[in-house]
N, C-alpha and C positions, 0 to 999 in steps of 0.2 A: 384807435381806440381811444378814448380822454382816460384821463383818470378818473373818473366819480365815482367808483365802485367803492362803497364801503370797505371792501377789501383790502385795500392798498392804503387802507389807514389805521392810526393806531385806536387801538381799546377806548382810549380818553378820552382822544378826537369825537371816535363814534359817539359816545358820552354825552360829551358839551354839543354837541351838532342834534344831537337826537330831544334834548331840554330845550334848547337852542328855538327851534325848530317846533316844538308845543306851544313857545310862548309866542309865536310868531304871526299871532292873529287879538284883536286887541278883545275881542270875547272873553279869551283865557287868561287873557290878562286881566280882567276885568272878575273871573273867578278867583283868582287868586288871589287878587285882594281885598274880595269879600272874604277869602276864609279867614285873611290873616286879619280883615274888622274885625271879625265875629270870635275871631280865635275858642271857637271849639267845631266840634263834626257835626258839618249840617246835611240834615237830609232832604227835605224838600222847599226849603226857600229861596236856594239861587234862584230857579225858574221866576219868581215872584221878584228877582231884584235888577233881572236883564229884560230888554227890552228884545228878548227872543222868544220864539215859542220851545215849549218842552221837550220835543225830538230836536231839537238843533241845541239845546243846553247838555241833553244827552250824548249827543256825540261829540261838544266840547270834552265835556267830565271824560269822554272815551280815550277820548285823544291826550290829554293830561295824566290819566291815570295810566294808559300806553307808556309813557315815556316815564314815569315814575315818578313827577309831580305831587301827586296827591295820593292818598291809598283810600279805598274803598269799602266799607262793611256794610256787610247786611245785618239789619236788623228790623227784624220784622216780613215787611213787604217792601220795606224803604231799604236806598244802600245812602247811608253816610260816610261824606265826604269832609276830609283836613287832608292837612295840610302835610309831603312827607323832606320830613325835618334833612337827610341824608342827601335829598336831591338837592334843595336849596344850598347844604353845607359845597356840593361841589361845586356848583354854578361861581359859589360866593370862592373858594379853593383859585377857582379856576382866575375871574377876573381880578382877583387879589394880587396873581400872580401878573396878569398881561400890568396892571397897572405899576405893579414896583418893577415889573424888568425896562419899562417905557419911563416911570423915574431915575432908574438909573443908566440909561441911555441918555436922557436929556441931550440930543443931539442936534435940536432944530430941524430935522429934518422934512422936508414940505409945507415948511411953515414959513 
């Protein structure tokens, strides 16, 4: 059996993989970019911004929320979404570490 089971990897590796997987669809990237642009919690405007149906947008929001990239709070009958800065900081730290490691190595491999 291959080593694809998540228990074979560190908590950090699983966390980063979950965050990146949530960003692996262009609609989710568009949602994150829209939330960054408006710089506020958004309740219903997201559907108006994307060329997708309301149920499809809701599914993408669910994936982003499950991964921890966005937070949702209930306000009346709506759920208002905003970016979870903690998750973004984890991604930033991970990619900064990758870039620093590559810069230090600078061995020209495969180039």
